[in-house]
N, C-alpha and C positions, 0 to 999 in steps of 0.2 A: 166214507167221509161224512161228517155231520153237516146238516143244513145250516147255512149262515143265519137263517131267521131264528134259529134256536140258540145262538151264541150267548145271549144274556142268560138264558135259563141254565146252560151247562156251567157258565162261569160263576153263577150264583152258588152252585154246589161246590165248585173249587174253592170259592171264598169261605164257605162254611168250614171246609176242611182246614184252610189256612188259619182261620180264627181259633180253631180247636187246638192248634199247635202253639199259639202265642204264649210265651213264657216258658216253653219246654224245649227250646232248640239251641240253647247256649248261644254261641256267637253267630250261628247260621240263621238265615231268615226263615220265618214260618211260611211255608209254601203249600198250596193245595194243587193237586193235579187230577183231572178227570179225563179218561180216554173214552171216546164215543165212536162207535162204528155202526152204520146203518140205523141210526136213531136209538141205539142201545148202549148203555154203559158197559164197557168190557174191563175197565180197570179204574181204580181210584186210589189216591194216597195223599198223605201229608208228611211233612218233614218229621223224621223220627225223633224220639227223645234224645237230647244231647246233640242234635243236629244231623244225625245220620240214621238210616239212609235218607237220601233226598226223596222228595215227593214223587218225582218222575220215575225213579227207580222202583219205588213201591208199586206204583200204578202199572208199570210195564211188567213187573214180575207177576202181578195178579192177572194181567191180560194174556200173557204168553203169546202164542201165535195170532191171537185175535187182534193184536195191536197193528198188524199189517193192514194198511188201508184206512186206519183210524185217524181221528182228529184229537189232538191233545189240547186241553184247556188248562193253562197254568197261570197262576196269579203273579208270577215273576219270571222274567227272562231265564230260560234254562242256562245253567252254567256252562262255560266253555273252557275252563282251565282244569288242569290235573292237580288235585289236592289229595285228600285221603280217599276220595272216590273218583272214578272216571267222570269225564264231562257228560252232563245230562243231554246236551245237544247231540253229541255223538251217539248216545244210547238211543235217542228217539229216531235218529236216522237209521241206525242199524236194525231197529225193530220194524222199520217200514212205515212209520207214521207219515202221512202225506200232507197233513196240515197242522199247524200250531197256532193257537189263539192265545196270546199273552196279554195280561192286563197292563203291566208296566215293564219297563226295562230295568236292568240291574245296574246301579251306578258304581258297583265295585269295579275298580280299574282292571281287575283280572277278567272281568266279563264285559261290561259296558258296550253292548252291541255285538260282541264277539259270538255270543250264542245265536243270535238272529242271523249273523253272517254265515255261520257254519250250516245252519239249516237251509238257508237260501242257496248256498253253493251246491248243496245236495239235491236241490230241486223241490224242497219242501215249501209249501205255501205258508207265509207268515202274516198274521194280522195282529196288530198291537193297539191297545187302547180301550178294549172292552172292560167296563167297570173299573176304570183306572183309579178313580177317587177312592172307591171302597177298598181296592187292593193296597193303595198307599196307606190307608188307615190300619189295615191288618199288619202291614210291614213297617209301621212308623218307627219302631225302635231301631231296626236295622238301617233304615234310610237315614235317620238322624245320626247314628254312629258313623256311617260311611260318608255322608255328605257334609255333616257339620262337625265331625270329630267330637261329638258329645252325645250322651244318652238323651232320650225323650224323658222329661221329668213330669211326674204327676205328684201334686201336693194333696195329701189326704188329710182332711180335718174332720173332727166330730165335735159339734158344738151345740150349745143351747140356742134358742131363737135369737138371743142377743149376742151371739158370737163368742161365748165363753167356753173354754175347754176344761175348766176346773173351777172349783170354788176358791175363795181367798185362801183357804188352808191347803189347797192343792188336791183336794179330793175330786176324782174324776170317774170313779167306777160306781155305777155306770151311767153316763149321760144318755147314750143311745141304747136302744133295746136289743133283744136277741137277734132279730132278723137283720138289723143293720150290721151288727158285729159279725154275723155269719157271712153276710155279703162281702164285708171287708176282707175276710179270709180268702174268698174266691178271687178277689182283686189281687191279693198277694200272689196267688198262684200264677198270675198272668204277667208277673214282673221278672226281670233278671236280678234285681237287687232291691232291698228295702233299707232305707237310711234313716237313722235317728242321730240326735246329738248326745253328747255325754251326759247332759242334764237329765234327759229322759232315761238313759241307761242306768244312771245312779238312783234316780227316784223310783223307777218302776221295776228294775231288774227284769226286763221283758225277754220273752223267748224269741219273738219275731219270726215265728214259723207259721206255716199254713196248717191249721188244725181242722180243716173241713174233711170229713170222711171221704176217702178215695183220692184226695189230693195231697196227702201228707208228703209224698215224695216230690212235690212241686214247690217246696219251700225255696225261696230265692236266696241269693247271697245276702248276708247280713252285714251292713256297713255302719260303723260308728264314727262320727266326727269327734275327735278327742284331742284338742290342741295340747293339753298338758299330760297326756298319757295317764289318765286316772282310772281307766276301766279295771275294776278289781279282778284278780285272778280267780276268785271264787264266785264271780258273777255267772249267771246262767249262760250268757253269751260266750264267755271264755271257756267255761267247763264243757260246753257241747260243741266247740269249734271243730273237733275232728269228725263230727257227724254232719254238721251243717256249716258250710263255709262261712267264716267270719273274718271281716277285714276291719282294721282300725286305721283311719286316716288321720294323721297327726301333723303337727307343724314341723318343718325341718329344724333339727336341732333339739327336739324333745329328748328327754332322758333315755339313753340306750339300755340301761339296766332293766327297767320295767318292760321295755320292748322285748328283751330276751325272755323274760318270764312269760309274756303272752305268747310269743312264738313257740316256746316249749310246749304250750298247750294246743298248738295248731292254728293260732290266730296269725293272720298275715298283717304286717304293719307297714304302712306307706307314709312317707313324709312329703308334704307339699308346701308351697310358699304360704306365708301368712297374709291375711287381708289387713286393712287398716286397724281393725279391732283385735288383732292378734290371733284370730281364728283361722282354720284352714280356708284358703281362698277358694270360693265356689267354682269359678272357671277351671282352676287347677284340679280341683276334686273331680269335676266332670270329665276333664281330659284324661285323668288317671283311670277312671272307670271305663271310659270308652276304649282306652288302650288295652284293657283287660277283657274286652269283648262284651261289655255291658251295654245294652241298647235301651233298656227301659228301667227307670228308677222310680220307686215309690217313696216319697219323702213323708215319713210319719213322725218327724221330730216335733218338739214343742215350739213355742212362739219364737224363740231365738233363731232356731234353724229355719223356720218358715220365713222369718224376716230376711235372713241372709239370702235365701234363694229368690225371694220376690225382689229384693233390692238389686240383685245381680241380673234381673230380667231372665232368669233361668227356669221359670215355671211355665211349662207348656200347657198343662191341664190341671184343673182343680176338681177333686171329688169331695164334695161337702155333704157330710151326713149331719142332718139337722133335727134335733129332738124338740118336741113341743113343751119346753120348759124355759123358765127365765131364771137366771142366776144373779144378774145385777152387776153394777159397775165395779164392785169389789172383787168380782171373779177374774180369773186369768184369761187374757185375750188369746185368740188363735194366732195372731201375728203381732210381734212387737212393733214398736214405733218405726214408721217409715219416713218420718219427716216430710210428709206431703203438705205443701203450703196451701194448695187450692185443689178442688175436685178435678180440675182440668189436668193436673199433674199426676193424678193417681193411676196406677197400673190398671188396665182395662181388660176385661174378659167377656166373652159371649157365652151365654148359656146354650148348651147343645142338647141337654136331656134333663128330664126330671121324672123320678119314679117314687112310688110309695113303698116303704118297707114297714108294714104294720103302722104304728103311730108315727114313725119317723119319715123323713124325706131324704132322698139322695139327689142332689143337683150336680150336674157335670158342666164344667166351663172350660173353654179353650181360650188361650191367649189371643187377643185381637191382633191381627197382622199390622 
């Protein structure tokens, strides 16, 4: 059994494993697990691609008989329900693990304390709360989907120093440099979905894939907000929908003929309620995505989509890539008009990080509670 004085050290390793799985576990949470016996790691694992196998199962398989008498460090409460895999809590008991250190509990109603109860009934010592805040960050998409019935939303913008995403003519390639664009693809690989509006889809015909070497298979689901069902059947998004999942979210009542043309290409089409402006209602969009297992959404749309999510108080995080250039007031803004009367009424965010990417800067902000 591991010495309690080293709990932070072993949990830090489990957290690194969990972070490596973010964006790669479908509807399942990204979890890390480390098995320690007599001060030595005997097994380690993270949730597998697509959500299986679970981290505990990977670590136990690696440890074999060495798991008996070991301590398991897990970033999330071991599951206690029968799904496509047996309960991890039962597997830990059967393997002879004598102590489990968990960062946070699992709010999924199928678990929610049941995993800890199973372990304790079997005589396994359970400690909860080591590195809880860090584990919540690693699992934020899953927690948001389960607890709030909506995904965690990151708004990604790339602008000039004066907050412009394009010139007056619409030219935007390239405002930021190579390092910033490369970093943005890595960010894509850590999402469950990437979302744009139909304006961006029509203007840029984007691929919305992850094109970082080694991460090509981590491209997230591509989502287009398209109230009038205008996505062309010969667009890159529609033509490649059988290889990279592509969803169009439109307004209820939009033309069914074009919807059939898109679905014939592999695009999935969903209808949701309209907002006051006739566009897909943001809360309804997020509820639809959560219902399909999406926990993390990267919003890369233009100023109109950005405005819709900000106005709906639906932006949890902003990743702002900022280039050292000035475009001027005739350039296109990152966010359309919010009708803010005074600074006191403006949406507030706290900066949590700032890094250099060659000549550009990346600033990360979280919504102020």
